[in-house]
N, CA, C and O atoms as a GROMACS GRO file, in nm:
protein
  612
    1MET      N    1  10.593   2.021  17.461
    1MET     CA    2  10.540   2.068  17.388
    1MET      C    3  10.378   2.172  17.453
    1MET      O    4  10.293   2.104  17.510
    2VAL      N    5  10.355   2.294  17.441
    2VAL     CA    6  10.256   2.374  17.500
    2VAL      C    7  10.144   2.335  17.433
    2VAL      O    8  10.168   2.315  17.314
    3THR      N    9  10.016   2.314  17.468
    3THR     CA   10   9.869   2.258  17.390
    3THR      C   11   9.850   2.424  17.425
    3THR      O   12   9.848   2.489  17.530
    4PRO      N   13   9.835   2.462  17.255
    4PRO     CA   14   9.800   2.639  17.284
    4PRO      C   15   9.612   2.613  17.264
    4PRO      O   16   9.551   2.516  17.221
    5LYS      N   17   9.562   2.751  17.319
    5LYS     CA   18   9.440   2.790  17.302
    5LYS      C   19   9.418   2.838  17.157
    5LYS      O   20   9.494   2.891  17.076
    6ILE      N   21   9.273   2.796  17.150
    6ILE     CA   22   9.242   2.829  16.970
    6ILE      C   23   9.136   2.923  16.980
    6ILE      O   24   9.059   2.916  17.076
    7MET      N   25   9.123   3.002  16.898
    7MET     CA   26   9.030   3.115  16.873
    7MET      C   27   9.000   3.092  16.733
    7MET      O   28   9.092   3.063  16.657
    8GLN      N   29   8.870   3.101  16.690
    8GLN     CA   30   8.817   3.089  16.547
    8GLN      C   31   8.773   3.286  16.497
    8GLN      O   32   8.705   3.354  16.575
    9VAL      N   33   8.809   3.326  16.406
    9VAL     CA   34   8.766   3.437  16.390
    9VAL      C   35   8.646   3.436  16.255
    9VAL      O   36   8.690   3.404  16.145
   10VAL      N   37   8.561   3.457  16.262
   10VAL     CA   38   8.454   3.428  16.125
   10VAL      C   39   8.403   3.537  16.082
   10VAL      O   40   8.428   3.641  16.142
   11GLY      N   41   8.316   3.536  15.964
   11GLY     CA   42   8.229   3.613  15.926
   11GLY      C   43   8.219   3.605  15.770
   11GLY      O   44   8.314   3.544  15.721
   12TYR      N   45   8.187   3.622  15.739
   12TYR     CA   46   8.120   3.671  15.563
   12TYR      C   47   8.258   3.789  15.502
   12TYR      O   48   8.307   3.891  15.551
   13GLN      N   49   8.281   3.726  15.397
   13GLN     CA   50   8.373   3.844  15.337
   13GLN      C   51   8.363   3.995  15.333
   13GLN      O   52   8.267   4.064  15.299
   14ASN      N   53   8.481   4.032  15.373
   14ASN     CA   54   8.462   4.171  15.409
   14ASN      C   55   8.412   4.233  15.535
   14ASN      O   56   8.408   4.355  15.549
   15SER      N   57   8.367   4.134  15.646
   15SER     CA   58   8.334   4.164  15.744
   15SER      C   59   8.409   4.236  15.836
   15SER      O   60   8.358   4.310  15.920
   16GLY      N   61   8.524   4.217  15.824
   16GLY     CA   62   8.680   4.279  15.918
   16GLY      C   63   8.724   4.200  15.989
   16GLY      O   64   8.744   4.243  16.102
   17LYS      N   65   8.759   4.058  15.967
   17LYS     CA   66   8.817   3.950  15.971
   17LYS      C   67   8.945   4.000  15.991
   17LYS      O   68   8.990   4.008  16.106
   18THR      N   69   9.026   4.044  15.871
   18THR     CA   70   9.151   3.990  15.937
   18THR      C   71   9.223   4.149  15.977
   18THR      O   72   9.344   4.168  15.988
   19THR      N   73   9.121   4.250  15.994
   19THR     CA   74   9.162   4.357  16.032
   19THR      C   75   9.129   4.323  16.219
   19THR      O   76   9.219   4.355  16.296
   20PHE      N   77   9.012   4.266  16.272
   20PHE     CA   78   9.038   4.246  16.391
   20PHE      C   79   9.091   4.161  16.447
   20PHE      O   80   9.102   4.160  16.570
   21VAL      N   81   9.152   4.039  16.343
   21VAL     CA   82   9.283   3.930  16.395
   21VAL      C   83   9.392   4.037  16.439
   21VAL      O   84   9.433   4.059  16.553
   22THR      N   85   9.430   4.105  16.305
   22THR     CA   86   9.543   4.215  16.328
   22THR      C   87   9.505   4.237  16.471
   22THR      O   88   9.559   4.160  16.550
   23GLN      N   89   9.410   4.340  16.526
   23GLN     CA   90   9.420   4.377  16.627
   23GLN      C   91   9.429   4.256  16.764
   23GLN      O   92   9.492   4.258  16.871
   24LEU      N   93   9.367   4.189  16.723
   24LEU     CA   94   9.374   4.049  16.856
   24LEU      C   95   9.553   3.989  16.873
   24LEU      O   96   9.621   3.981  16.975
   25VAL      N   97   9.581   3.961  16.760
   25VAL     CA   98   9.742   3.934  16.792
   25VAL      C   99   9.826   4.028  16.832
   25VAL      O  100   9.917   3.985  16.904
   26GLN      N  101   9.827   4.135  16.809
   26GLN     CA  102   9.881   4.273  16.874
   26GLN      C  103   9.804   4.284  17.065
   26GLN      O  104   9.852   4.287  17.179
   27ALA      N  105   9.741   4.285  17.037
   27ALA     CA  106   9.716   4.262  17.187
   27ALA      C  107   9.744   4.144  17.278
   27ALA      O  108   9.773   4.158  17.397
   28LEU      N  109   9.734   4.023  17.216
   28LEU     CA  110   9.819   3.888  17.285
   28LEU      C  111   9.976   3.905  17.303
   28LEU      O  112  10.052   3.874  17.394
   29ALA      N  113   9.993   3.965  17.185
   29ALA     CA  114  10.151   3.953  17.189
   29ALA      C  115  10.208   4.060  17.282
   29ALA      O  116  10.311   4.047  17.348
   30GLU      N  117  10.140   4.152  17.279
   30GLU     CA  118  10.130   4.273  17.403
   30GLU      C  119  10.138   4.209  17.532
   30GLU      O  120  10.192   4.289  17.608
   31LYS      N  121  10.109   4.102  17.591
   31LYS     CA  122  10.107   4.036  17.675
   31LYS      C  123  10.216   3.930  17.698
   31LYS      O  124  10.234   3.832  17.771
   32ASP      N  125  10.281   3.999  17.595
   32ASP     CA  126  10.434   3.866  17.604
   32ASP      C  127  10.364   3.694  17.582
   32ASP      O  128  10.412   3.590  17.628
   33LEU      N  129  10.240   3.706  17.499
   33LEU     CA  130  10.205   3.597  17.445
   33LEU      C  131  10.300   3.525  17.349
   33LEU      O  132  10.383   3.600  17.299
   34ASN      N  133  10.306   3.403  17.311
   34ASN     CA  134  10.367   3.374  17.157
   34ASN      C  135  10.216   3.302  17.105
   34ASN      O  136  10.140   3.224  17.162
   35VAL      N  137  10.213   3.365  16.979
   35VAL     CA  138  10.104   3.380  16.874
   35VAL      C  139  10.061   3.303  16.751
   35VAL      O  140  10.119   3.351  16.653
   36ALA      N  141  10.012   3.242  16.730
   36ALA     CA  142  10.047   3.185  16.586
   36ALA      C  143   9.911   3.189  16.532
   36ALA      O  144   9.813   3.184  16.607
   37THR      N  145   9.896   3.201  16.339
   37THR     CA  146   9.742   3.250  16.307
   37THR      C  147   9.743   3.108  16.161
   37THR      O  148   9.828   3.034  16.111
   38ILE      N  149   9.626   3.129  16.149
   38ILE     CA  150   9.582   3.055  16.044
   38ILE      C  151   9.520   3.118  15.979
   38ILE      O  152   9.431   3.182  16.035
   39LYS      N  153   9.537   3.132  15.830
   39LYS     CA  154   9.408   3.202  15.745
   39LYS      C  155   9.403   3.144  15.654
   39LYS      O  156   9.494   3.110  15.579
   40HIS      N  157   9.251   3.119  15.646
   40HIS     CA  158   9.156   3.028  15.536
   40HIS      C  159   9.176   3.136  15.388
   40HIS      O  160   9.140   3.254  15.386
   41HIS      N  161   9.222   3.083  15.303
   41HIS     CA  162   9.229   3.164  15.178
   41HIS      C  163   9.121   3.103  15.099
   41HIS      O  164   9.147   2.990  15.057
   42GLY      N  165   9.015   3.147  15.071
   42GLY     CA  166   8.882   3.109  15.002
   42GLY      C  167   8.813   3.136  14.870
   42GLY      O  168   8.696   3.148  14.833
   43HIS      N  169   8.992   3.143  14.789
   43HIS     CA  170   8.978   3.218  14.652
   43HIS      C  171   9.027   3.147  14.627
   43HIS      O  172   9.134   3.192  14.668
   44GLY      N  173   9.058   3.031  14.577
   44GLY     CA  174   9.185   2.968  14.539
   44GLY      C  175   9.307   2.940  14.595
   44GLY      O  176   9.307   2.945  14.718
   45GLU      N  177   9.417   2.910  14.539
   45GLU     CA  178   9.568   2.919  14.571
   45GLU      C  179   9.593   2.988  14.592
   45GLU      O  180   9.578   3.069  14.500
   46PRO      N  181   9.651   3.044  14.710
   46PRO     CA  182   9.756   3.172  14.784
   46PRO      C  183   9.879   3.162  14.685
   46PRO      O  184   9.951   3.073  14.640
   47ASP      N  185   9.865   3.323  14.672
   47ASP     CA  186  10.001   3.343  14.580
   47ASP      C  187  10.146   3.305  14.643
   47ASP      O  188  10.171   3.326  14.762
   48VAL      N  189  10.266   3.230  14.527
   48VAL     CA  190  10.392   3.212  14.555
   48VAL      C  191  10.459   3.304  14.537
   48VAL      O  192  10.477   3.351  14.424
   49VAL      N  193  10.522   3.358  14.662
   49VAL     CA  194  10.635   3.450  14.636
   49VAL      C  195  10.714   3.452  14.518
   49VAL      O  196  10.816   3.385  14.530
   50SER      N  197  10.699   3.510  14.402
   50SER     CA  198  10.742   3.484  14.314
   50SER      C  199  10.888   3.556  14.291
   50SER      O  200  10.943   3.590  14.396
   51ASN      N  201  10.945   3.579  14.192
   51ASN     CA  202  11.134   3.603  14.157
   51ASN      C  203  11.224   3.538  14.283
   51ASN      O  204  11.345   3.559  14.275
   52LYS      N  205  11.194   3.490  14.355
   52LYS     CA  206  11.294   3.451  14.466
   52LYS      C  207  11.334   3.259  14.471
   52LYS      O  208  11.260   3.161  14.471
   53ASP      N  209  11.443   3.269  14.474
   53ASP     CA  210  11.514   3.093  14.451
   53ASP      C  211  11.387   3.029  14.504
   53ASP      O  212  11.296   2.979  14.437
   54SER      N  213  11.398   3.042  14.666
   54SER     CA  214  11.285   2.985  14.750
   54SER      C  215  11.139   2.922  14.671
   54SER      O  216  11.102   2.806  14.656
   55SER      N  217  11.090   3.027  14.636
   55SER     CA  218  10.974   2.956  14.486
   55SER      C  219  10.983   2.909  14.403
   55SER      O  220  10.899   2.840  14.345
   56ARG      N  221  11.103   2.936  14.369
   56ARG     CA  222  11.177   2.828  14.252
   56ARG      C  223  11.136   2.675  14.246
   56ARG      O  224  11.093   2.610  14.151
   57HIS      N  225  11.160   2.640  14.363
   57HIS     CA  226  11.186   2.496  14.428
   57HIS      C  227  11.012   2.452  14.458
   57HIS      O  228  10.979   2.334  14.440
   58ILE      N  229  10.928   2.537  14.495
   58ILE     CA  230  10.799   2.496  14.460
   58ILE      C  231  10.706   2.494  14.350
   58ILE      O  232  10.598   2.436  14.338
   59LEU      N  233  10.790   2.592  14.250
   59LEU     CA  234  10.753   2.597  14.158
   59LEU      C  235  10.777   2.468  14.042
   59LEU      O  236  10.701   2.427  13.955
   60SER      N  237  10.893   2.430  14.074
   60SER     CA  238  10.987   2.325  13.990
   60SER      C  239  10.928   2.216  14.031
   60SER      O  240  10.927   2.142  13.933
   61GLY      N  241  10.866   2.153  14.138
   61GLY     CA  242  10.785   2.059  14.200
   61GLY      C  243  10.793   2.008  14.378
   61GLY      O  244  10.738   1.909  14.426
   62ALA      N  245  10.875   2.109  14.450
   62ALA     CA  246  10.935   2.030  14.534
   62ALA      C  247  10.797   2.055  14.651
   62ALA      O  248  10.752   2.167  14.675
   63THR      N  249  10.747   1.931  14.711
   63THR     CA  250  10.647   1.968  14.788
   63THR      C  251  10.617   2.056  14.909
   63THR      O  252  10.513   2.114  14.939
   64ALA      N  253  10.762   2.051  14.984
   64ALA     CA  254  10.742   2.187  15.077
   64ALA      C  255  10.895   2.243  15.081
   64ALA      O  256  10.987   2.169  15.048
   65THR      N  257  10.911   2.333  15.109
   65THR     CA  258  11.052   2.434  15.111
   65THR      C  259  11.020   2.523  15.251
   65THR      O  260  10.911   2.563  15.291
   66ILE      N  261  11.152   2.539  15.311
   66ILE     CA  262  11.177   2.659  15.425
   66ILE      C  263  11.321   2.719  15.368
   66ILE      O  264  11.426   2.685  15.315
   67VAL      N  265  11.245   2.839  15.421
   67VAL     CA  266  11.344   2.962  15.381
   67VAL      C  267  11.415   2.962  15.558
   67VAL      O  268  11.340   2.911  15.641
   68GLU      N  269  11.520   3.003  15.596
   68GLU     CA  270  11.544   3.097  15.713
   68GLU      C  271  11.640   3.171  15.706
   68GLU      O  272  11.739   3.141  15.639
   69GLY      N  273  11.631   3.269  15.767
   69GLY     CA  274  11.754   3.392  15.747
   69GLY      C  275  11.738   3.452  15.890
   69GLY      O  276  11.623   3.439  15.933
   70GLU      N  277  11.823   3.513  15.970
   70GLU     CA  278  11.849   3.534  16.092
   70GLU      C  279  11.708   3.560  16.166
   70GLU      O  280  11.649   3.663  16.201
   71GLY      N  281  11.678   3.409  16.175
   71GLY     CA  282  11.604   3.405  16.281
   71GLY      C  283  11.443   3.385  16.229
   71GLY      O  284  11.357   3.337  16.304
   72MET      N  285  11.407   3.437  16.058
   72MET     CA  286  11.304   3.448  16.037
   72MET      C  287  11.278   3.323  15.942
   72MET      O  288  11.346   3.315  15.840
   73LEU      N  289  11.158   3.200  15.979
   73LEU     CA  290  11.155   3.109  15.889
   73LEU      C  291  11.016   3.094  15.829
   73LEU      O  292  10.904   3.083  15.878
   74LEU      N  293  11.059   3.097  15.721
   74LEU     CA  294  10.957   3.136  15.616
   74LEU      C  295  10.875   2.939  15.550
   74LEU      O  296  10.956   2.890  15.471
   75MET      N  297  10.814   2.892  15.560
   75MET     CA  298  10.782   2.804  15.526
   75MET      C  299  10.667   2.737  15.410
   75MET      O  300  10.552   2.730  15.452
   76GLN      N  301  10.690   2.689  15.274
   76GLN     CA  302  10.572   2.714  15.158
   76GLN      C  303  10.542   2.557  15.166
   76GLN      O  304  10.644   2.527  15.229
   77ALA      N  305  10.488   2.459  15.152
   77ALA     CA  306  10.417   2.363  15.113
   77ALA      C  307  10.288   2.308  15.095
   77ALA      O  308  10.184   2.325  15.158
   78LYS      N  309  10.327   2.212  14.958
   78LYS     CA  310  10.157   2.199  14.882
   78LYS      C  311  10.186   2.042  14.875
   78LYS      O  312  10.280   1.966  14.849
   79LYS      N  313  10.031   2.038  14.919
   79LYS     CA  314   9.930   1.898  14.882
   79LYS      C  315   9.828   1.870  14.850
   79LYS      O  316   9.784   1.981  14.820
   80LEU      N  317   9.757   1.808  14.834
   80LEU     CA  318   9.646   1.812  14.760
   80LEU      C  319   9.545   1.857  14.801
   80LEU      O  320   9.457   1.887  14.721
   81ASN      N  321   9.521   1.882  14.988
   81ASN     CA  322   9.440   1.889  15.088
   81ASN      C  323   9.474   1.904  15.210
   81ASN      O  324   9.459   1.800  15.274
   82TRP      N  325   9.529   2.021  15.290
   82TRP     CA  326   9.540   2.048  15.427
   82TRP      C  327   9.402   2.077  15.507
   82TRP      O  328   9.321   2.167  15.483
   83THR      N  329   9.397   1.980  15.608
   83THR     CA  330   9.270   1.959  15.708
   83THR      C  331   9.326   2.069  15.817
   83THR      O  332   9.446   2.076  15.843
   84LEU      N  333   9.256   2.130  15.862
   84LEU     CA  334   9.262   2.260  15.970
   84LEU      C  335   9.336   2.191  16.066
   84LEU      O  336   9.430   2.259  16.107
   85GLU      N  337   9.325   2.070  16.123
   85GLU     CA  338   9.391   1.993  16.202
   85GLU      C  339   9.532   1.984  16.163
   85GLU      O  340   9.610   2.023  16.250
   86GLU      N  341   9.580   1.945  16.058
   86GLU     CA  342   9.678   1.918  16.029
   86GLU      C  343   9.753   2.049  16.008
   86GLU      O  344   9.876   2.041  16.002
   87GLN      N  345   9.698   2.165  15.998
   87GLN     CA  346   9.795   2.319  15.938
   87GLN      C  347   9.805   2.368  16.135
   87GLN      O  348   9.888   2.443  16.187
   88ILE      N  349   9.685   2.291  16.208
   88ILE     CA  350   9.740   2.321  16.371
   88ILE      C  351   9.853   2.266  16.382
   88ILE      O  352   9.953   2.333  16.411
   89GLN      N  353   9.857   2.109  16.355
   89GLN     CA  354   9.959   2.045  16.431
   89GLN      C  355  10.087   2.084  16.365
   89GLN      O  356  10.187   2.069  16.435
   90VAL      N  357  10.104   2.127  16.253
   90VAL     CA  358  10.195   2.212  16.203
   90VAL      C  359  10.246   2.328  16.293
   90VAL      O  360  10.365   2.357  16.288
   91LEU      N  361  10.178   2.384  16.358
   91LEU     CA  362  10.183   2.506  16.400
   91LEU      C  363  10.222   2.477  16.550
   91LEU      O  364  10.285   2.569  16.602
   92THR      N  365  10.200   2.368  16.630
   92THR     CA  366  10.179   2.318  16.761
   92THR      C  367  10.404   2.299  16.780
   92THR      O  368  10.475   2.316  16.878
   93TYR      N  369  10.432   2.266  16.663
   93TYR     CA  370  10.555   2.263  16.675
   93TYR      C  371  10.650   2.394  16.735
   93TYR      O  372  10.754   2.382  16.800
   94MET      N  373  10.587   2.514  16.695
   94MET     CA  374  10.639   2.674  16.736
   94MET      C  375  10.600   2.680  16.896
   94MET      O  376  10.608   2.788  16.954
   95ASN      N  377  10.568   2.593  16.946
   95ASN     CA  378  10.502   2.601  17.113
   95ASN      C  379  10.438   2.750  17.111
   95ASN      O  380  10.484   2.844  17.175
   96PRO      N  381  10.337   2.757  17.036
   96PRO     CA  382  10.209   2.930  17.022
   96PRO      C  383  10.140   2.910  17.156
   96PRO      O  384  10.088   2.798  17.161
   97ASP      N  385  10.124   2.989  17.273
   97ASP     CA  386  10.022   2.987  17.352
   97ASP      C  387   9.905   2.989  17.325
   97ASP      O  388   9.814   2.935  17.390
   98VAL      N  389   9.896   3.064  17.206
   98VAL     CA  390   9.756   3.085  17.130
   98VAL      C  391   9.775   3.078  16.978
   98VAL      O  392   9.844   3.151  16.906
   99ILE      N  393   9.707   2.985  16.949
   99ILE     CA  394   9.622   2.995  16.772
   99ILE      C  395   9.522   3.075  16.746
   99ILE      O  396   9.422   3.077  16.818
  100ILE      N  397   9.538   3.162  16.625
  100ILE     CA  398   9.369   3.249  16.610
  100ILE      C  399   9.383   3.201  16.454
  100ILE      O  400   9.474   3.227  16.375
  101ILE      N  401   9.245   3.110  16.432
  101ILE     CA  402   9.189   3.095  16.305
  101ILE      C  403   9.090   3.175  16.243
  101ILE      O  404   8.973   3.202  16.272
  102GLU      N  405   9.176   3.213  16.138
  102GLU     CA  406   9.089   3.277  16.075
  102GLU      C  407   9.007   3.239  15.922
  102GLU      O  408   9.043   3.248  15.805
  103GLY      N  409   8.887   3.197  15.983
  103GLY     CA  410   8.787   3.150  15.876
  103GLY      C  411   8.770   3.008  15.919
  103GLY      O  412   8.788   2.968  16.034
  104HIS      N  413   8.740   2.948  15.836
  104HIS     CA  414   8.711   2.773  15.856
  104HIS      C  415   8.594   2.774  15.934
  104HIS      O  416   8.607   2.731  16.049
  105LYS      N  417   8.454   2.824  15.888
  105LYS     CA  418   8.344   2.854  15.947
  105LYS      C  419   8.306   2.742  16.010
  105LYS      O  420   8.256   2.746  16.122
  106LYS      N  421   8.325   2.626  15.939
  106LYS     CA  422   8.246   2.499  16.073
  106LYS      C  423   8.311   2.434  16.118
  106LYS      O  424   8.259   2.327  16.150
  107ALA      N  425   8.428   2.446  16.143
  107ALA     CA  426   8.525   2.404  16.214
  107ALA      C  427   8.445   2.458  16.406
  107ALA      O  428   8.379   2.556  16.439
  108ASN      N  429   8.506   2.313  16.503
  108ASN     CA  430   8.401   2.377  16.625
  108ASN      C  431   8.477   2.438  16.725
  108ASN      O  432   8.444   2.402  16.838
  109TYR      N  433   8.592   2.540  16.720
  109TYR     CA  434   8.681   2.616  16.813
  109TYR      C  435   8.558   2.696  16.834
  109TYR      O  436   8.455   2.703  16.766
  110PRO      N  437   8.601   2.768  16.973
  110PRO     CA  438   8.558   2.911  16.960
  110PRO      C  439   8.622   3.017  16.917
  110PRO      O  440   8.740   3.052  16.917
  111LYS      N  441   8.461   3.088  16.859
  111LYS     CA  442   8.450   3.163  16.764
  111LYS      C  443   8.404   3.319  16.850
  111LYS      O  444   8.360   3.351  16.960
  112VAL      N  445   8.447   3.387  16.721
  112VAL     CA  446   8.370   3.570  16.722
  112VAL      C  447   8.329   3.521  16.601
  112VAL      O  448   8.383   3.437  16.530
  113LEU      N  449   8.182   3.610  16.580
  113LEU     CA  450   8.164   3.615  16.487
  113LEU      C  451   8.138   3.746  16.461
  113LEU      O  452   8.079   3.819  16.540
  114LEU      N  453   8.181   3.781  16.349
  114LEU     CA  454   8.184   3.951  16.292
  114LEU      C  455   8.050   3.969  16.196
  114LEU      O  456   8.057   3.916  16.085
  115LEU      N  457   7.941   4.033  16.227
  115LEU     CA  458   7.876   4.064  16.148
  115LEU      C  459   7.865   4.178  16.109
  115LEU      O  460   7.882   4.279  16.177
  116ARG      N  461   7.820   4.168  15.938
  116ARG     CA  462   7.837   4.290  15.898
  116ARG      C  463   7.709   4.390  15.911
  116ARG      O  464   7.695   4.505  15.952
  117ASP      N  465   7.639   4.310  15.868
  117ASP     CA  466   7.467   4.380  15.917
  117ASP      C  467   7.349   4.285  15.924
  117ASP      O  468   7.394   4.171  15.915
  118GLU      N  469   7.225   4.284  15.937
  118GLU     CA  470   7.136   4.199  16.014
  118GLU      C  471   7.094   4.081  15.856
  118GLU      O  472   7.016   3.986  15.858
  119THR      N  473   7.168   4.126  15.748
  119THR     CA  474   7.186   4.000  15.644
  119THR      C  475   7.269   3.899  15.713
  119THR      O  476   7.244   3.783  15.680
  120ASP      N  477   7.358   3.916  15.798
  120ASP     CA  478   7.441   3.791  15.825
  120ASP      C  479   7.424   3.723  15.928
  120ASP      O  480   7.488   3.625  15.967
  121GLN      N  481   7.292   3.803  15.995
  121GLN     CA  482   7.262   3.686  16.170
  121GLN      C  483   7.199   3.589  16.105
  121GLN      O  484   7.120   3.544  16.187
  122SER      N  485   7.185   3.519  15.987
  122SER     CA  486   7.189   3.340  15.978
  122SER      C  487   7.300   3.312  16.023
  122SER      O  488   7.292   3.193  16.055
  123LEU      N  489   7.393   3.347  16.045
  123LEU     CA  490   7.537   3.270  16.044
  123LEU      C  491   7.557   3.202  16.199
  123LEU      O  492   7.624   3.100  16.219
  124ILE      N  493   7.469   3.298  16.325
  124ILE     CA  494   7.447   3.242  16.449
  124ILE      C  495   7.335   3.137  16.469
  124ILE      O  496   7.317   3.117  16.589
  125GLU      N  497   7.252   3.061  16.387
  125GLU     CA  498   7.190   2.965  16.350
  125GLU      C  499   7.275   2.840  16.298
  125GLU      O  500   7.253   2.725  16.337
  126GLN      N  501   7.394   2.879  16.188
  126GLN     CA  502   7.465   2.772  16.106
  126GLN      C  503   7.560   2.749  16.185
  126GLN      O  504   7.567   2.627  16.201
  127LEU      N  505   7.670   2.825  16.267
  127LEU     CA  506   7.764   2.778  16.310
  127LEU      C  507   7.787   2.771  16.456
  127LEU      O  508   7.721   2.850  16.525
  128SER      N  509   7.869   2.690  16.515
  128SER     CA  510   7.905   2.636  16.683
  128SER      C  511   7.961   2.687  16.722
  128SER      O  512   8.032   2.762  16.654
  129ASN      N  513   7.968   2.685  16.826
  129ASN     CA  514   8.060   2.736  16.957
  129ASN      C  515   8.115   2.880  16.912
  129ASN      O  516   8.226   2.923  16.879
  130ILE      N  517   7.989   2.934  16.925
  130ILE     CA  518   7.986   3.121  16.910
  130ILE      C  519   8.060   3.158  17.027
  130ILE      O  520   8.015   3.111  17.131
  131LYS      N  521   8.121   3.202  17.034
  131LYS     CA  522   8.102   3.285  17.217
  131LYS      C  523   8.077   3.439  17.205
  131LYS      O  524   7.999   3.507  17.272
  132TYR      N  525   8.186   3.490  17.073
  132TYR     CA  526   8.116   3.622  17.100
  132TYR      C  527   8.114   3.686  16.968
  132TYR      O  528   8.217   3.680  16.900
  133ILE      N  529   7.967   3.773  16.903
  133ILE     CA  530   7.923   3.834  16.827
  133ILE      C  531   7.988   3.976  16.826
  133ILE      O  532   8.034   4.010  16.935
  134VAL      N  533   7.999   4.041  16.752
  134VAL     CA  534   8.103   4.166  16.723
  134VAL      C  535   8.043   4.198  16.567
  134VAL      O  536   8.068   4.134  16.465
  135THR      N  537   7.936   4.346  16.585
  135THR     CA  538   7.868   4.436  16.474
  135THR      C  539   7.966   4.560  16.465
  135THR      O  540   8.040   4.601  16.554
  136LYS      N  541   7.958   4.591  16.389
  136LYS     CA  542   8.006   4.682  16.326
  136LYS      C  543   8.003   4.834  16.418
  136LYS      O  544   8.077   4.932  16.416
  137ASP      N  545   7.895   4.803  16.487
  137ASP     CA  546   7.908   4.900  16.586
  137ASP      C  547   7.928   4.876  16.710
  137ASP      O  548   7.881   4.948  16.799
  138ASP      N  549   8.011   4.761  16.736
  138ASP     CA  550   8.069   4.710  16.838
  138ASP      C  551   8.234   4.781  16.846
  138ASP      O  552   8.314   4.800  16.754
  139ASN      N  553   8.247   4.809  16.992
  139ASN     CA  554   8.416   4.868  16.986
  139ASN      C  555   8.471   4.740  17.023
  139ASN      O  556   8.454   4.661  17.116
  140ASN      N  557   8.574   4.746  16.875
  140ASN     CA  558   8.678   4.598  16.848
  140ASN      C  559   8.776   4.618  16.992
  140ASN      O  560   8.786   4.518  17.063
  141GLU      N  561   8.830   4.710  17.024
  141GLU     CA  562   8.906   4.716  17.171
  141GLU      C  563   8.842   4.680  17.301
  141GLU      O  564   8.909   4.641  17.397
  142VAL      N  565   8.721   4.691  17.305
  142VAL     CA  566   8.646   4.638  17.433
  142VAL      C  567   8.653   4.508  17.404
  142VAL      O  568   8.750   4.455  17.458
  143VAL      N  569   8.588   4.434  17.339
  143VAL     CA  570   8.545   4.272  17.263
  143VAL      C  571   8.687   4.196  17.304
  143VAL      O  572   8.702   4.082  17.347
  144ILE      N  573   8.816   4.328  17.268
  144ILE     CA  574   8.954   4.168  17.222
  144ILE      C  575   8.997   4.228  17.364
  144ILE      O  576   9.068   4.140  17.411
  145LYS      N  577   8.992   4.303  17.430
  145LYS     CA  578   9.063   4.272  17.601
  145LYS      C  579   8.988   4.174  17.673
  145LYS      O  580   9.043   4.114  17.766
  146GLU      N  581   8.846   4.146  17.634
  146GLU     CA  582   8.777   4.035  17.734
  146GLU      C  583   8.817   3.887  17.657
  146GLU      O  584   8.799   3.774  17.704
  147ILE      N  585   8.860   3.912  17.560
  147ILE     CA  586   8.898   3.761  17.487
  147ILE      C  587   9.086   3.771  17.525
  147ILE      O  588   9.170   3.681  17.523
  148VAL      N  589   9.093   3.851  17.542
  148VAL     CA  590   9.252   3.829  17.574
  148VAL      C  591   9.250   3.797  17.747
  148VAL      O  592   9.336   3.737  17.812
  149ASN      N  593   9.174   3.835  17.776
  149ASN     CA  594   9.155   3.826  17.949
  149ASN      C  595   9.139   3.680  17.979
  149ASN      O  596   9.204   3.610  18.057
  150LYS      N  597   9.017   3.640  17.885
  150LYS     CA  598   8.963   3.535  17.874
  150LYS      C  599   9.116   3.397  17.833
  150LYS      O  600   9.127   3.296  17.903
  151LEU      N  601   9.194   3.422  17.738
  151LEU     CA  602   9.319   3.335  17.686
  151LEU      C  603   9.414   3.365  17.778
  151LEU      O  604   9.518   3.299  17.771
  152ILE      N  605   9.408   3.415  17.831
  152ILE     CA  606   9.548   3.467  17.919
  152ILE      C  607   9.520   3.400  18.064
  152ILE      O  608   9.613   3.384  18.143
  153ARG      N  609   9.393   3.363  18.093
  153ARG     CA  610   9.360   3.320  18.273
  153ARG      C  611   9.432   3.122  18.203
  153ARG      O  612   9.439   3.027  18.282
   0.00000   0.00000   0.00000
C-alpha cells in the first residue's frame, strides 16, 4: 500500500474551498496522480441519494453499503462518529498518491488557508501547519502549480 501525501484546504464558509479543491484535484490528475478527497460536511448529516435501491439499504438500517457498476464504486457507511483518521484509513485502501481534505480545520496536516477578507486573518493564529495562504486577489493557478510541484516530489 502507498502512503499518500495529504494536503488540507481550509477556510470559512464561502471562501472558495470547493472550487480550489476541484482545481487542485484536476491539476494533480493531469499529472497522472491518483487523488482521493475527503470533504467535511459541517452542516448536519450529508444527503443520502434517494430513490435508489442502495439508499434503501442504508435507510433500512444497514451500517454500510457498497454499490459497484462498470468500475465505479460508491460506498455509504454510517456510524456515530467518523474520525478524520478513520476516513483517511478507508481511503488508503484505494492506494491514492494524494489525499486532499476539504475542511477539518483543527487537524494537523499541511494546509492551504483560503481567506475571504481581513476578518478571516484570525485563522492564521488559530490553525497549525499552514503552508500556503491564498486570498481572493491571488491567482489560484499559480498557487496550485506550486502545490502540485511540491506534492509530486
